[in-house]
N, C-alpha and C positions, 0 to 999 in steps of 0.2 A: 668396529664394524657393527656390534651390537648398539652403539648409538647413533651410525647412518640409518640403520632400518629403523629405530625409533625415530628419528627426525623426520624421515620419508613417511613414516605411518603416520604422523602427527600433523605433516602437510596433506596430506590425502586426505585425511578427517576433515581439516579444517576447510577444504576444496569441496568435499561432500556437503558439509554444512551450509556453506555456501549456496551451493548449487541448489540445495533444499530450501533453504531461506527466500532466494529470488524464485523459486517455483511457486510458494505461497502468495508473495507479492504478486505475480504474475498471474494467478488464479483471482487475485482480488480485481486488478486491472481489467481480465477478461470479462468476469461477471460484468463489471461497469459498465464496459464496452458495450456488450451484448443487451444492457437494459435489465439484466439480472441481478437486483439488488440482494436478493436472497443467497444466491451463489457467492457474491461480493462478500457478505455478511457471514457466512459458514466459515470464512477462514481468519475470522476474528476471534478473541478471545471473548468470554462472557464479560469482564472487566476491561474496560478498554479506554483512552482518552484520546479524542479526535480535536484539532483545530484545522480550521477551512475558511475559506474566504465569503462566506454568506451568512447571513444572520441565522441563527443565535452564535454562529463562530465558536461554541464550543460544547463538547459533547462528552461525557465521562458516565464511571459507572456500568452497573448492569445492561445489556441490551446497548451500548452507544453506538453501535455500528449499525445496527437495526433504526436506531431512533436518528442518526446521520442521514441515512438513506431516505427514511420516511421524508423527514427535512428538506434533503435533496431535491425529492422529487417534486414536492410542493412549491420549492421556490421555483423550479425549473420551469413547471406550468404555469405559474403566477407570471413569471418574466418571459415567457416564449421562447423558452432554449429545448432544444432536441437536437439528437443524433449526436450527444456528446462522447466523443473517444479521446481517451487519454494515452500517448505514444511516450514510452519510457525510452530513454539515451540509456546508455552504459551507464552502469553504478560507477560514481564516483567514489564511494567508500561502503566496503563491506566489512564489520567486525563482528566475529563471533565468540564470545568467551562463556565457554560453558553452555548453559542452555539459555543464553540470551544474546541476541544479534541488533546490531545498528545499522540502517541500511541509507545511503542520500543518493538519490537518484533525480538527476535533471529529467525534465516532465515537459511535453506541450499537452494542450488540451483544446480539441477544436471542436466545435459545435455550430448549430444553428442557431440563430437569434431572430427571431421573428421573421424567420425564413432567410435571413442573410447570412452567409458563412462568416465564423467569428474566430479566432485562434488565440490562445493567450502561449504564448512562446516563453522558454526560459524560466518556468517554474521551478520548483524543487520541492521532491516529494521524498520526507523523511519518516523511517518508521522504526519502531521497536518491535521486536517479536521475541516469544517467549517459546523454547521446547516443551511441549506437553505429550502426553501418551499419543493423543491423536496427530502429533508432527507440530511443524512450526504453526504459531497462530500470533496473531497481529494483536499487541497489545498497545499502541498506539502510533499515533502517525499525524502528521500535519501536511498541509499543503500551503507552499510559498510561493506568491505571485512575486513577478519580477515587477 
């Protein structure tokens, strides 16, 4: 009986951690979708690594999320991109091991490019998060286009 209780408790803790991890991921995406890069960056760890499909393609170290956000806004302005919306599908994989999480999520990105609707379908958003005193924080992420 005690073993069954321990197994159930471990399962509930893992489910709770997965929910908390996805709450952080969704906060990042919600901030981006609202054009609130400060809110999106707020769920990043100060030290982070990012790979994305626009130049310079890689950001790392202190303030990486804020630097990525600034570069994205400049790239979008230069290329006539507006109204960017990321839509996440059901995660393909969420693994929580202690205070570290690994997440793989299919995603689409819709936006206007010089006034014309554009859509990137079937991208993959991969993230690593670490649990800190303030909750789960994104320490690394990459966006892979199809």
